Every structure is written in C-alpha cells, then in structure tokens.
C-alpha positions in Angstrom: 113.8 23.0 97.6 114.5 20.5 100.4 112.8 22.1 103.4 113.4 19.2 106.0 109.9 19.6 107.5 107.4 22.1 106.3 106.3 24.3 109.3 103.3 26.6 109.3 105.6 29.6 109.6 107.6 28.5 106.6 104.5 27.6 104.6 103.0 31.0 105.2 106.2 32.9 104.5 106.7 31.1 101.2 103.1 31.4 100.1 103.1 35.1 101.1 106.2 35.7 98.9 104.5 34.2 95.9 101.3 36.2 96.5 103.1 39.5 97.0 105.3 38.8 94.0 102.3 38.2 91.8 100.6 41.3 93.1 103.7 43.4 92.2 104.0 41.7 88.8 100.4 42.7 88.0 101.1 46.2 89.1 104.2 46.6 86.9 102.3 45.1 84.0 99.7 47.9 84.4 102.5 50.5 84.5 103.9 49.3 81.2 107.1 47.9 82.7 106.3 44.4 81.4 105.5 43.8 77.7 103.0 41.2 76.6 100.8 38.7 78.5 101.6 37.2 81.8 99.8 34.3 83.5 99.6 34.6 87.3 99.2 31.9 89.9 96.9 33.7 92.4 95.2 31.0 94.5 97.6 28.2 93.6 100.5 29.1 95.9 100.0 26.1 98.2 100.9 23.6 95.5 104.5 24.6 94.6 105.2 25.4 98.2 104.0 22.0 99.5 105.5 20.1 96.6 109.0 21.5 96.6 109.2 21.2 100.4 108.9 17.4 99.9 111.7 17.2 97.3 115.4 16.6 97.6 118.2 18.7 96.2 118.9 16.5 93.2 115.2 16.5 92.1 113.9 18.6 89.1 110.8 20.6 88.4 109.0 21.6 85.2 105.9 23.6 85.3 102.9 24.9 83.5 103.2 28.5 82.0 101.5 29.7 85.2 104.7 29.0 86.9 106.1 32.0 88.7 105.3 30.4 92.0 107.1 27.2 91.0 110.3 29.2 90.2 110.2 31.0 93.5 109.5 27.8 95.4 112.5 26.2 93.7 114.7 29.0 95.0 114.9 31.5 92.1 115.8 35.0 93.4 112.8 37.3 93.2 114.9 40.0 91.4 116.1 37.6 88.8 112.6 36.2 88.3 111.0 39.6 88.1 113.8 40.8 85.8 113.0 38.1 83.4 109.3 38.7 83.5 110.1 42.4 82.7 112.4 41.2 79.9 115.6 42.7 81.4 119.2 41.8 80.9 119.4 40.8 84.6 116.6 38.4 84.3 117.2 34.7 84.9 117.2 34.1 81.2 118.5 37.5 80.1 115.1 38.6 78.7 115.0 35.7 76.2 112.1 33.9 77.8 109.9 36.4 79.4 107.0 35.2 81.6 105.7 32.0 79.9 109.0 30.2 79.1 111.4 31.1 81.9 113.7 28.6 83.6 116.4 28.5 86.3 118.4 25.3 85.9 120.8 26.4 88.7 118.0 25.9 91.1 116.6 22.7 89.6 113.8 24.5 87.8 113.9 23.3 84.2 111.3 25.7 83.1 107.8 26.6 82.3 106.2 25.6 79.0 103.8 27.8 77.1 102.6 24.9 75.0 99.8 23.2 77.0 100.8 19.7 78.1 104.2 19.7 76.3 106.2 19.5 79.5 105.0 16.0 80.3 107.0 14.2 77.7 110.1 16.3 78.5 109.7 15.4 82.2 109.7 11.8 81.1 113.1 12.3 79.5 114.5 14.0 82.6 113.2 11.0 84.6 114.7 8.6 82.0 118.1 10.2 82.5 117.7 9.7 86.3 117.3 5.9 85.6 120.2 5.8 83.3 122.5 7.8 85.6 121.3 6.2 88.8 120.9 9.6 90.4 117.9 8.8 92.6 116.3 11.8 91.1 112.5 12.5 91.0 111.0 14.8 88.5 107.9 16.9 89.2 105.9 18.4 86.3 102.8 20.5 86.8 100.1 21.0 84.2 96.7 22.7 84.3 93.4 20.8 84.0 93.1 21.8 80.4 96.3 20.0 79.6 94.7 16.7 80.6 92.9 16.9 77.2 96.2 17.2 75.3 97.5 14.2 73.4 101.1 14.9 74.5 100.0 14.6 78.1 98.4 11.2 77.6 101.4 10.0 75.5 103.8 11.2 78.2 101.9 9.3 80.9 101.8 6.1 78.8 105.5 6.4 78.1 106.3 7.0 81.8 104.1 4.0 82.8 105.8 1.7 80.3 109.3 2.6 81.6 108.3 2.9 85.3 109.8 6.4 85.3 110.3 8.4 88.6 108.1 11.3 87.6 105.2 12.9 89.5 102.5 14.5 87.3 100.7 17.3 89.2 97.5 18.5 87.6 96.7 21.9 89.1 92.9 21.8 88.6 91.6 25.3 89.2 88.4 24.6 87.4 89.2 26.7 84.3 90.8 25.6 81.1 91.8 29.2 80.1 88.3 30.7 79.7 86.3 27.5 79.6 85.2 25.6 82.7 86.7 22.2 82.7 83.4 20.7 83.9 82.0 21.4 80.4 84.8 19.4 78.8 84.9 16.2 80.8 82.7 13.5 82.3 82.9 12.9 86.0 84.5 15.0 88.7 88.1 13.7 89.0 90.7 13.9 86.3 92.8 11.5 88.4 90.7 8.7 87.1 92.4 9.0 83.8 95.7 8.1 85.4 94.1 5.1 87.0 92.9 4.0 83.5 96.6 4.0 82.4 97.6 1.9 85.3 99.2 4.9 87.1 98.9 5.4 90.9 96.6 8.4 91.1 95.3 10.6 93.9 93.0 13.6 94.4 94.7 16.2 96.8 93.5 19.4 98.4 95.6 21.8 96.5 94.6 24.6 98.8 96.4 23.0 101.8 100.3 23.1 101.5 100.6 20.3 104.1 98.2 18.0 102.1 100.3 18.7 99.0 103.5 18.1 101.0 102.3 14.7 102.2 101.0 13.6 98.8 104.3 14.6 97.0 106.4 13.0 99.7 104.6 9.7 99.4 104.7 9.9 95.6 108.4 10.6 95.6 108.9 7.5 97.8 107.0 5.4 95.2 109.2 6.8 92.4 112.5 6.4 94.2 111.8 2.7 94.8 111.1 2.2 91.0 107.3 2.1 91.0 106.6 5.4 89.4 105.0 7.4 87.9 102.3 9.0 90.1 99.5 11.4 89.2 98.3 13.9 91.7 95.2 16.0 90.9 95.5 19.0 93.2 92.1 20.7 93.4 92.7 24.5 93.7 91.2 27.9 92.8 92.0 30.7 90.4 91.6 34.1 92.0 92.3 36.2 89.0 91.8 36.0 85.2 93.5 33.7 82.8 96.1 36.4 82.0 96.9 39.9 83.2 94.3 41.7 81.0 91.5 39.2 81.4 88.4 41.0 82.6 86.7 37.6 83.2 83.4 38.6 81.5 82.8 34.9 81.0 83.0 33.9 84.6 79.9 33.7 86.9 80.1 35.9 90.0 79.3 32.9 92.1 82.4 31.1 90.9 84.6 34.1 91.7 83.1 34.2 95.2 83.7 30.5 95.8 87.3 30.9 94.7 87.8 33.8 97.2 86.3 31.5 99.9 88.9 28.9 99.0 91.9 31.2 99.0 94.7 29.0 100.3 96.6 31.9 102.0 93.4 33.0 103.9 92.7 29.4 104.8 96.1 28.8 106.2 96.2 32.1 108.1 92.8 31.7 109.7 93.5 28.1 110.7 96.9 28.8 112.1 95.8 31.8 114.1 92.8 29.9 115.4 94.8 27.0 116.8 97.8 29.0 117.9 100.4 27.8 115.4 100.8 31.5 114.3 100.2 34.7 116.2 99.5 38.2 114.9 103.0 39.5 115.7 104.7 36.7 113.7 102.4 37.2 110.8 103.0 41.0 110.8 106.8 40.4 110.9 106.6 37.9 108.0 104.5 40.3 106.0 107.0 43.2 106.6 109.9 41.0 105.5 108.0 39.8 102.4 107.1 43.4 101.5 110.7 44.5 101.8 112.0 41.5 99.7 109.6 42.3 96.9 110.2 46.0 97.1 113.9 45.4 96.9 113.5 43.1 93.9 111.3 45.8 92.2 113.9 48.5 92.7 116.7 46.3 91.4 114.6 45.4 88.3 113.9 49.0 87.5 117.7 49.6 87.5 118.4 46.7 85.1 119.2 47.6 81.5 117.5 46.1 78.6 119.3 43.2 76.8 122.0 44.1 74.4 120.6 43.8 70.8 124.1 42.7 69.7 123.6 39.5 71.6 120.3 38.5 69.9 121.9 35.8 67.7 124.0 34.4 70.5 123.4 30.9 71.9 121.6 29.5 68.9 124.2 26.7 68.6 127.0 25.3 70.7 130.7 25.4 70.0 131.8 23.2 67.1 132.9 19.8 68.0 136.7 19.4 68.0 137.8 17.1 65.2 141.1 15.2 65.5 142.8 13.6 62.6 142.3 9.9 61.8 142.4 7.6 58.8 140.0 5.0 59.8 139.8 1.4 58.7 140.2 0.0 55.2 137.0 0.5 53.1 134.5 -2.3 53.1 131.3 -2.7 51.1 128.3 -1.7 53.1 124.7 -0.9 52.3 123.4 2.5 53.3 121.3 0.8 55.9 124.2 -1.2 57.3 126.4 1.9 57.3 124.0 3.6 59.7 123.8 0.5 61.9 127.6 0.5 62.0 127.7 4.1 63.0 125.2 3.6 65.8 127.1 0.6 67.0 130.3 2.6 67.2 128.6 5.4 69.1 127.0 3.0 71.6 130.4 1.4 72.2 132.2 4.7 72.8 129.4 6.6 74.6 128.2 4.7 77.6 125.5 7.4 78.2 123.9 7.0 74.7 120.5 5.4 74.3 118.7 4.5 71.1 114.9 4.1 71.1 111.7 4.4 69.1 108.9 2.3 67.7 110.1 -1.2 66.9 113.8 -0.2 67.0 114.7 -2.6 69.8 113.8 -6.2 69.6 112.7 -6.1 65.9 115.6 -3.8 64.9 113.4 -1.3 63.0 111.0 -1.9 60.2 113.8 -1.3 57.7 116.3 -3.2 59.8 118.6 -0.2 60.5 119.0 -1.0 64.2 119.0 -4.7 63.9 121.2 -6.5 66.4 121.9 -3.5 68.6 119.6 -4.5 71.4 121.1 -7.9 71.5 124.6 -6.4 71.8 123.9 -3.5 74.1 120.9 -4.6 76.1 117.3 -3.5 76.4 118.2 -0.6 78.8 120.1 1.1 76.0 118.3 0.1 72.9 114.6 -0.2 73.5 111.1 -0.1 72.0 108.5 2.6 72.9 104.8 3.0 72.7 103.5 4.4 69.4 103.7 7.9 70.9 105.7 10.3 68.8 105.3 13.2 71.2 106.6 11.1 74.1 109.5 9.8 72.0 110.7 13.2 70.9 109.8 15.0 74.2 111.6 12.5 76.3 114.7 12.9 74.1 114.6 16.6 74.8 114.3 16.0 78.6 117.1 13.4 78.6 119.3 15.9 76.8 118.7 18.5 79.6 120.5 16.1 81.9 123.3 15.3 79.6 122.1 12.0 78.3 122.4 11.7 74.5 119.7 10.0 72.6 119.1 8.7 69.1 115.4 8.4 68.5 113.6 7.2 65.4 110.4 8.5 63.9 109.4 5.6 61.7 108.2 7.7 58.7 109.0 11.4 58.3 105.3 12.0 57.7 104.6 10.9 61.3 106.6 13.7 62.8 103.8 16.1 62.2 101.8 14.6 65.1 104.7 15.7 67.4 106.3 18.6 65.6 106.0 20.7 68.7 108.7 18.8 70.5 111.2 19.6 67.8 110.2 23.1 66.9 108.9 24.6 70.1 110.9 22.6 72.6 114.3 21.2 71.3 115.1 24.2 69.2 114.6 26.6 72.1 116.6 24.9 74.9 120.0 26.4 74.3 118.8 29.9 73.3 116.4 30.4 76.2 119.0 29.1 78.7 122.0 31.0 77.2 123.8 27.7 76.8 123.4 26.6 80.4 121.3 23.8 79.0 121.3 22.1 75.7 119.4 19.2 74.0 122.0 16.9 72.3 119.6 14.6 70.6 119.5 13.0 67.2 116.2 12.3 65.4 116.4 9.7 62.6 113.6 9.5 60.1 113.2 8.4 56.5 111.2 10.1 53.7 110.6 10.2 50.0 108.9 8.4 47.2 109.1 4.7 46.5 106.7 2.7 44.2 103.4 2.1 45.8 103.9 4.6 48.7 100.9 6.9 49.3 100.6 10.6 50.1 101.0 9.9 53.9 104.2 7.9 53.4 106.1 9.8 50.7 106.5 13.5 51.6 109.8 15.4 51.6 109.8 17.6 54.6 113.3 19.0 54.9 112.2 22.6 54.1 109.9 22.6 57.1 112.6 21.5 59.6 115.5 23.5 58.0 113.4 26.6 58.5 113.8 26.3 62.3 116.8 28.1 64.0 118.3 25.9 66.7 118.1 22.7 64.7 120.6 21.1 62.4 119.2 19.1 59.4 121.1 16.7 57.2 120.2 14.3 54.3 122.8 11.6 53.7 122.8 10.5 50.0 125.6 7.8 50.1 126.5 4.9 52.4 129.7 6.8 53.4 127.7 9.9 54.3 125.1 7.7 56.1 127.9 6.5 58.3 129.7 9.9 58.7 126.7 12.0 59.2 125.1 9.7 61.8 128.2 9.9 63.9 128.5 13.7 63.4 124.9 14.1 64.5 125.4 12.0 67.7 128.5 14.0 68.5 126.9 17.3 68.0 125.8 19.4 71.1 122.5 20.5 69.6 119.3 18.8 68.3 120.0 17.3 64.9 117.6 15.7 62.5 118.9 13.1 60.0 116.5 12.5 57.1 117.3 9.3 55.3 115.7 8.0 52.1 114.3 4.5 52.2 115.1 4.0 48.5 118.7 4.1 49.4 118.7 1.6 52.2 119.9 -1.3 50.0 122.4 0.8 47.9 125.9 -0.5 48.5 129.3 1.2 48.3 132.8 1.1 49.9 132.6 2.8 53.3 135.5 3.8 55.6 134.6 3.3 59.2 136.3 3.9 62.5 137.7 7.4 61.7 136.9 10.3 63.9 133.5 11.7 63.4 132.9 14.7 61.2 131.1 17.8 62.2 127.4 18.3 61.4 128.1 20.7 58.6 129.6 20.9 55.2 128.7 20.2 51.6 130.4 17.6 49.3 131.7 18.3 45.8 130.7 15.2 43.9 131.8 16.2 40.4 133.7 19.1 38.8 132.8 20.8 35.5 132.8 24.3 33.9 129.6 24.5 31.9 126.9 24.2 34.6 126.5 23.9 38.4 123.9 21.6 39.9 123.1 22.0 43.6 121.3 19.0 45.1 120.8 16.8 48.1 119.2 13.5 49.2 118.4 10.5 47.1 118.1 12.5 43.9 121.9 12.8 43.9 122.2 9.5 42.0 120.0 10.7 39.2 121.9 14.0 39.0 125.2 12.2 38.7 123.8 9.9 36.0 122.5 12.9 34.1 126.0 14.6 34.4 127.6 11.5 32.9 125.2 11.8 29.9 125.9 15.5 29.6 129.6 14.8 29.6 129.2 12.5 26.7 127.6 15.5 24.8 130.5 17.7 25.7 129.0 19.5 28.7 130.8 19.3 32.0 128.9 19.8 35.2 129.9 20.7 38.8 127.7 18.8 41.2 127.5 19.9 44.8 125.7 17.7 47.3 124.6 20.2 50.0 124.1 17.3 52.6 123.5 19.7 55.5 120.7 22.2 54.8 121.1 23.8 58.3 123.8 24.9 58.5 124.1 25.6 54.8 127.6 25.6 53.4 127.7 29.0 51.7 131.4 28.9 51.0 131.1 25.6 49.1 128.1 27.0 47.2 130.1 30.1 46.2 132.9 27.9 44.8 130.5 25.7 42.9 128.7 28.7 41.4 132.0 30.2 40.2 133.0 26.9 38.6 129.9 26.5 36.5 130.0 29.6 34.2 127.2 31.3 36.2 124.6 28.7 35.2 122.9 27.1 38.2 120.3 24.4 38.5 118.9 23.3 41.9 117.4 19.8 41.9 115.5 18.1 44.7 112.7 15.6 45.1 110.5 17.9 47.2 107.9 20.3 45.9 109.4 23.3 44.2 106.6 25.5 45.8 108.0 26.5 49.2 110.8 23.9 48.9 114.3 24.4 50.2 115.4 24.9 46.6 113.8 28.3 46.7 116.0 29.3 49.7 119.1 28.0 47.9 118.2 29.8 44.7 117.5 33.1 46.6 120.9 32.9 48.4 122.7 32.2 45.1 120.9 35.2 43.5 121.5 37.5 46.4 125.2 36.6 47.0 126.4 35.9 43.4 124.2 38.1 41.3 127.0 39.5 39.2 128.4 36.0 38.5 125.2 34.6 37.1 124.6 34.1 33.4 120.8 34.0 34.1 118.3 33.2 36.7 118.8 30.2 38.9 116.6 27.3 37.7 114.8 24.8 40.0 113.7 21.3 39.3 111.5 19.4 41.7 108.1 17.9 42.1 105.1 20.1 41.2 102.6 21.1 43.9 100.6 17.8 44.0 99.9 15.1 46.5 101.9 12.0 45.9 99.9 9.2 44.2 100.5 5.6 44.9 100.5 4.3 41.4 104.1 4.1 40.1 103.1 5.4 36.6 101.5 8.5 38.3 104.6 9.0 40.5 106.8 9.0 37.4 104.7 11.6 35.8 105.7 14.2 38.4 109.0 13.2 39.9 112.2 14.9 38.7 113.6 12.1 36.6 117.0 11.8 34.9 115.4 12.9 31.7 113.9 16.0 33.2 117.3 16.8 34.8 118.9 16.5 31.4 116.3 18.7 29.8 116.7 21.4 32.4 120.4 21.3 32.2 120.4 21.5 28.4 118.0 24.4 28.5 120.4 26.3 30.6 123.5 25.5 28.5 121.9 25.2 25.0 121.9 27.7 22.2 118.8 29.5 23.5 120.3 30.1 27.0 120.6 33.8 26.4 116.9 34.1 25.7 115.8 31.9 28.6 117.9 33.7 31.2 115.1 36.3 31.3 112.3 33.9 31.7 110.8 32.2 34.8 113.1 29.3 35.7 111.2 27.1 38.1 110.2 23.7 36.6 
C-alpha cells in the first residue's frame, strides 16, 4: 500500500501481476496442486490496485472471498499467497485458510471472508479501534454485489453511520451474485442508492479504471479521516471467468461474456496508455517479462514447499493462559448477582483504558436488567455506549476491534437473539487466532442471559450453552453465584480469546457475600460446592441452587452428595470431574436446565463414561428439560423443568435399593 502517486506504469504492472497470478492459480488448480474451490478476480484487478494506492501505511483492508488481488495489492508476497492457496506450510497462513479465508496482517490485510457480507461489521470494529486509539486509520472493506442483500451488510452500514466510523465500503459490482444476475434481484441500477438511504455518502465509480478508483478512495479516505465517515463506493466492474474455478458458466448468456471481455480493465488501460503515449511497447514487454518471471519463481517455490505438519493441527486454538498473581482482595460485602457483574465491569474499565462496553440499551439506560447501570455516567459515552438493534454489527464490530487490540464487552440482550448473528461468533471470532497462527486474536467478551422465568415465552427462555460450547476457539462460562458472576466476568475480560458469559436472569437479584478487588481468575475451572460419598451430581448455571437444596434434603435422609459446579463448559475441567466421580461411589447424575436431547449433559455423561468406565456403579444419569418448546404459563413450565423434587427422585433412584437393577437401564430423564 501507499503508492505516493499511481502512475500508469505502476498501475499496469500491479494489475498485470494479479492477472498473471490468477492465470497461474487456475492452471495449478487444473493440475491438482490446489484442493477445493477457488474464487478468482479476473476482470476486477483495477479496484484493489487503485484503492490500495490511495491508502496510507496504517490503514487496513478486509476483502470479499474473491480477494487474491487485494492481498497482492496490499503487499503479500506472491509465493506466500500462492503457497496458502495451495495449502502449503509456507503459505501466508500455513495452509490453515486456503483460498477463501486467507489473511496477511503483517501487510495490513486482515483477510478475506467466505461468509457473504460478514466482513462489513468486522471492518466497523477495526474502524472503531481507530477512533479509540486515535490512529488516524482508515479501513477499507470490499464486498460483492450479492452481499448488498445480506442483513449483516446493512447492519454494519447502520452501525458505522451511527458512530461516524472511518470505514470505506467498496461494493465490487460485477453484475453476478454467484450464478444469479444482480439485475434480477434488485430494483434500479445503482446499489449505491442504498447507502444514500442510510445517510451515508455514496458514489458510483468506474471499477474498470484504476485511476477513477484511486481518486474515489482518496476522497473517501479524506472524508473518513476528518471524522465524517463512512463512505460507500459502488465500483462497477466485470467478471471475466466463472464464479469459481470449475464453473462452466452454463447459466451465462454469451452476450454477457462478450460484454465483459470488452470491458476488461487490463485491455482498457493498455490500449488507452499506448494510444496516448503514456506507455510504449518496449515498456509493456519489459513489465510482462518481469511479471512472468515473478509468478514463475513463486510457482517454483510453492512446488518445493512441504505440506503442513499434521502434528500442529491443534495448535493456536487458544492463547497462552493469563498469568495469575496472588491477592486476597477486599472484605466480603453483600452484593446481588447483577451488582457483582456491574462491579466487575467497573473494575475492568478502571484498570483497562482500552476497554469499551456496548450493546443495545447498555449505555444511558444501563441495560434492561440494570447490569451496566451507572457505567456510562462514570466512564463516558465513548467507552460505554448504546448501539442500533443490530446484533451482527455488535458482535462483528467486537471481533474487528479485537483484531487491533481493543478489548470489548458486548451484550446480547437475550441469548435467544444471538441466533440472528451467530455467524460472527462461530465463523468469525472463533477462527481468528487459528487461521492467523496467533498473529491476531479476538479478545472479546459476549454477555447474554438465558433460561426460564415465569411468563417467559419460547423465544425468551432457551438454554443455548451446548451450541456455543460445541465451537472450538470459544470459551463458554455460566456463573451460578454472585461471587462467580464477579470472578468470571473479570476472567473473561482478561482472557486473550473470545469468551461467552451466559448469565441467568432468575439470578440477578440473588444476594450473597462477594470478595472484590482480588486478581482475576482464569477463564477455566470447576468449583466443588459440596462433598459427599454416596453420589456425584455434576451441574452448572441457575439449577445449582436447586441441586444444593436437594443435596440438603438427601443429607437429612443419610445420603451425602458431591456437587460439582462445572462453571466453564469450554474448557471443561476434566480433572475436577475425575475427582468428583471418584468421591461419589461411582454414581453420577448430570443436572441442567437445558433439553437433555443434544444438551451439554450428554457430552459430560459421555466423557465420564469414556474416562471413568471402571469406576462407575452404573450408567451416568441425566436430568434436564424434555424436548419441548418452553410455554409461557408457569404451570406448564413447572411440568417440564427439572425441579428439586425431580432431582431428589433421580438421586434416590441411583442410590436406592434398586440401584443394581437400574444400572442396566436407560438413564436419561
């Protein structure tokens, strides 16, 4: 990036490199050197060349999955790029990304995105970090025309407009949304009008002319640097090849293909420059020879690269554990669960100047449950602020901010709402460290609340921990006490990786003594809540209170119970589970509020069975909610929730006189 002034010679050379590189990539795919699909940017070379020439060294770029040209334009070495596309150890991501997800943070290229439109909210976060850090950084993110129909794109633009973010959205409109003409999907001719409707400065640009792109991006960058961003540029361009490497384009009219050839930006530039004397045949021939030699050298080097070492496949899922110093903290004081979280957030905001807290209604109002109340007043609206009702933008911006080292705590008002933006957690945040081999990470904390309370409906009562705990790269915790609400919040903020804290709104007003001020714990580790020798109960979340109450009643009947609160489901504390199983005479009951079918209890039961089979007195039993939608009527909720009485019944069944018979029967309740 940062070509002081884009000359015709430089424009032709850089576009020719991209064109020759893509030709070679297609050849190697046909030879079997590259596995899987690749998406080539034939015909769109002028856009990354013109755009990156207008940027400064501190600026950042994110691109569509058709992004080889963007990586090259940012400065990625052709051999490292081709090595990644060919899934080699010497690739820029070590073969972990391949063609559609590659990145090169060392050259300001924060990566492609194979999820259509998903890069827009992430770019918002990178731009938000620029505002926070005062870096004078502009962020460019490119998308295809089809991505303009994605909700994440619209949410990202709304979020950027609300915060005046220094981000330039570049829509590379090649006329084809994969295999469907964009003209059949929209009204009107210009997608830029959508930006105007959102109050964003928007322009249509000739995407086949690198100098037109250069001028438009330079002007947009000036707007962004003075604090008046974002800007949307619709670059009209052409697609000279199919959607992917094996696309025979049976769906595409011959007339459209011919029109694209006529609009080939490399041909346009060459013919124009030769005609007016800005280039001559000798210069063109010399450039072509240099480009051919560059790509040939990259090809030879890639063919010599080894495949990635299979022994490294599990590396870089998580960062190094946070160092924990010793500290006693303050004298205990009575705090509600809700206030304990607020106190933890206050402590982190005081001690981490880079930390920001945001989400729907979390700023001025302090959250619908009052968890963040008073924080905006104390720390200001730049650090604790409200957002549009745009979950994809909230979560995606937290990912992007994390890429630049800005820690965030973002709130999803109800856990049920995360499904409208699950992509940003599962496909984006969880991949950052792994794909980039720890050169980048996404240190963000997502707070949400879940579970059943009287009157809640099926869209406000689900327990979703199993879905999130299934995803490598995330950490997932469920605090069940005010002390854990404090400790786990601080542990999540301190962690170097994306962490999800799932609170339970039924606990918000539960009060207990809480020690504050001590050094944060790590985002890991179960807690032994009770010791006994007749039975082990493994549990987590709000149901812990009912489990402990049931254990008291069992003790009155002469049965002692070990109760282990797992707290963190990822990472799961296998050592604590092992000790708890050994303590309980081989009888194990797993209790949770979520559905038993596909619930995380099944994972826990399977691990116990696999790792402690010879210690078990019988099959591991599970108690949870049956596979039903959650009704609103309290009487119907009570009919299916795992109550104290049901916990007692399940425990007595495991420990009673008939236990030897039952150990061979199905155990899920």
